[in-house]
LUMBA-74238 format. One record per residue (C-alpha): residue number from 1; x, y, z. Coordinates in pm, 1 decimal, always signed. Layout:
# residues N
<site><lumlum>NUM</lumlum><x>X</x><y>Y</y><z>Z</z></site>
...
***
This chain:
# residues 72
<site><lumlum>1</lumlum><x>+12242.1</x><y>+8245.7</y><z>+11970.3</z></site>
<site><lumlum>2</lumlum><x>+12072.6</x><y>+7990.0</y><z>+11750.1</z></site>
<site><lumlum>3</lumlum><x>+12187.5</x><y>+7878.7</y><z>+11408.0</z></site>
<site><lumlum>4</lumlum><x>+11946.2</x><y>+7929.5</y><z>+11120.8</z></site>
<site><lumlum>5</lumlum><x>+11855.1</x><y>+7560.4</y><z>+11123.5</z></site>
<site><lumlum>6</lumlum><x>+11760.5</x><y>+7585.9</y><z>+11491.8</z></site>
<site><lumlum>7</lumlum><x>+11511.8</x><y>+7868.7</y><z>+11434.8</z></site>
<site><lumlum>8</lumlum><x>+11142.3</x><y>+7774.3</y><z>+11450.0</z></site>
<site><lumlum>9</lumlum><x>+10938.0</x><y>+7754.9</y><z>+11128.8</z></site>
<site><lumlum>10</lumlum><x>+10733.1</x><y>+8058.3</y><z>+11236.9</z></site>
<site><lumlum>11</lumlum><x>+10944.2</x><y>+8348.7</y><z>+11363.7</z></site>
<site><lumlum>12</lumlum><x>+10866.9</x><y>+8636.8</y><z>+11596.9</z></site>
<site><lumlum>13</lumlum><x>+11022.4</x><y>+8981.3</y><z>+11576.6</z></site>
<site><lumlum>14</lumlum><x>+11235.5</x><y>+8882.4</y><z>+11876.4</z></site>
<site><lumlum>15</lumlum><x>+11361.6</x><y>+8568.8</y><z>+11698.0</z></site>
<site><lumlum>16</lumlum><x>+11469.1</x><y>+8780.2</y><z>+11401.7</z></site>
<site><lumlum>17</lumlum><x>+11619.1</x><y>+9054.7</y><z>+11617.6</z></site>
<site><lumlum>18</lumlum><x>+11825.4</x><y>+8805.5</y><z>+11815.1</z></site>
<site><lumlum>19</lumlum><x>+11941.4</x><y>+8620.7</y><z>+11504.1</z></site>
<site><lumlum>20</lumlum><x>+12044.1</x><y>+8940.4</y><z>+11321.5</z></site>
<site><lumlum>21</lumlum><x>+12178.0</x><y>+9119.9</y><z>+11628.4</z></site>
<site><lumlum>22</lumlum><x>+11949.0</x><y>+9419.7</y><z>+11579.7</z></site>
<site><lumlum>23</lumlum><x>+11673.4</x><y>+9572.1</y><z>+11791.2</z></site>
<site><lumlum>24</lumlum><x>+11320.5</x><y>+9438.4</y><z>+11790.3</z></site>
<site><lumlum>25</lumlum><x>+11207.7</x><y>+9791.8</y><z>+11706.6</z></site>
<site><lumlum>26</lumlum><x>+11415.5</x><y>+9782.9</y><z>+11387.0</z></site>
<site><lumlum>27</lumlum><x>+11255.0</x><y>+9449.8</y><z>+11293.7</z></site>
<site><lumlum>28</lumlum><x>+10910.0</x><y>+9606.6</y><z>+11332.0</z></site>
<site><lumlum>29</lumlum><x>+11025.0</x><y>+9892.2</y><z>+11107.9</z></site>
<site><lumlum>30</lumlum><x>+11126.4</x><y>+9634.2</y><z>+10847.2</z></site>
<site><lumlum>31</lumlum><x>+10783.4</x><y>+9471.5</y><z>+10883.3</z></site>
<site><lumlum>32</lumlum><x>+10621.3</x><y>+9803.4</y><z>+10787.8</z></site>
<site><lumlum>33</lumlum><x>+10823.2</x><y>+9843.8</y><z>+10467.7</z></site>
<site><lumlum>34</lumlum><x>+10699.8</x><y>+9699.3</y><z>+10140.7</z></site>
<site><lumlum>35</lumlum><x>+10913.5</x><y>+9399.0</y><z>+10038.4</z></site>
<site><lumlum>36</lumlum><x>+11022.9</x><y>+9583.1</y><z>+9721.6</z></site>
<site><lumlum>37</lumlum><x>+11178.3</x><y>+9843.9</y><z>+9950.8</z></site>
<site><lumlum>38</lumlum><x>+11359.6</x><y>+9601.4</y><z>+10180.5</z></site>
<site><lumlum>39</lumlum><x>+11072.5</x><y>+9500.1</y><z>+10405.9</z></site>
<site><lumlum>40</lumlum><x>+11029.7</x><y>+9152.9</y><z>+10553.6</z></site>
<site><lumlum>41</lumlum><x>+10715.7</x><y>+8967.4</y><z>+10445.1</z></site>
<site><lumlum>42</lumlum><x>+10504.9</x><y>+8897.9</y><z>+10752.4</z></site>
<site><lumlum>43</lumlum><x>+10152.3</x><y>+8813.2</y><z>+10862.5</z></site>
<site><lumlum>44</lumlum><x>+9930.5</x><y>+8898.4</y><z>+11157.8</z></site>
<site><lumlum>45</lumlum><x>+9807.8</x><y>+8671.6</y><z>+11432.1</z></site>
<site><lumlum>46</lumlum><x>+9585.6</x><y>+8902.6</y><z>+11630.7</z></site>
<site><lumlum>47</lumlum><x>+9807.4</x><y>+9196.6</y><z>+11721.7</z></site>
<site><lumlum>48</lumlum><x>+10128.1</x><y>+8995.5</y><z>+11672.9</z></site>
<site><lumlum>49</lumlum><x>+10342.6</x><y>+8977.4</y><z>+11361.6</z></site>
<site><lumlum>50</lumlum><x>+10496.2</x><y>+8651.6</y><z>+11243.5</z></site>
<site><lumlum>51</lumlum><x>+10728.3</x><y>+8550.1</y><z>+10960.7</z></site>
<site><lumlum>52</lumlum><x>+10766.4</x><y>+8215.0</y><z>+10791.4</z></site>
<site><lumlum>53</lumlum><x>+11124.5</x><y>+8095.2</y><z>+10812.9</z></site>
<site><lumlum>54</lumlum><x>+11143.3</x><y>+8047.8</y><z>+10435.0</z></site>
<site><lumlum>55</lumlum><x>+11032.4</x><y>+8410.4</y><z>+10378.3</z></site>
<site><lumlum>56</lumlum><x>+11300.2</x><y>+8531.4</y><z>+10621.2</z></site>
<site><lumlum>57</lumlum><x>+11562.2</x><y>+8325.1</y><z>+10437.6</z></site>
<site><lumlum>58</lumlum><x>+11447.6</x><y>+8470.7</y><z>+10104.3</z></site>
<site><lumlum>59</lumlum><x>+11462.9</x><y>+8822.3</y><z>+10249.3</z></site>
<site><lumlum>60</lumlum><x>+11824.2</x><y>+8766.3</y><z>+10357.9</z></site>
<site><lumlum>61</lumlum><x>+11913.7</x><y>+8637.0</y><z>+10011.7</z></site>
<site><lumlum>62</lumlum><x>+11747.8</x><y>+8939.4</y><z>+9849.7</z></site>
<site><lumlum>63</lumlum><x>+11945.3</x><y>+9174.5</y><z>+10074.2</z></site>
<site><lumlum>64</lumlum><x>+12271.4</x><y>+9009.3</y><z>+9968.2</z></site>
<site><lumlum>65</lumlum><x>+12175.0</x><y>+9032.2</y><z>+9598.8</z></site>
<site><lumlum>66</lumlum><x>+12095.5</x><y>+9404.0</y><z>+9635.7</z></site>
<site><lumlum>67</lumlum><x>+12432.6</x><y>+9462.8</y><z>+9802.4</z></site>
<site><lumlum>68</lumlum><x>+12618.2</x><y>+9275.8</y><z>+9529.7</z></site>
<site><lumlum>69</lumlum><x>+12432.9</x><y>+9457.7</y><z>+9249.2</z></site>
<site><lumlum>70</lumlum><x>+12529.2</x><y>+9792.3</y><z>+9405.5</z></site>
<site><lumlum>71</lumlum><x>+12897.3</x><y>+9703.4</y><z>+9353.2</z></site>
<site><lumlum>72</lumlum><x>+12851.5</x><y>+9586.4</y><z>+8993.5</z></site>
***
């Protein structure tokens, strides 16, 4: 398991799945969702999906904010 700082600048679905401890299939489901609905911003390289590390970090922060606002 890598720390966040050890992750590469461009992430694969497998990188994200391993880091979060979820399936790669679930990551691809998150890629298909619009970011306003909890999806992870990503881009295509051929048939592959990739995520910038800073976008992944922002997505995690947004998920925490949504969780906190649900308790308020």
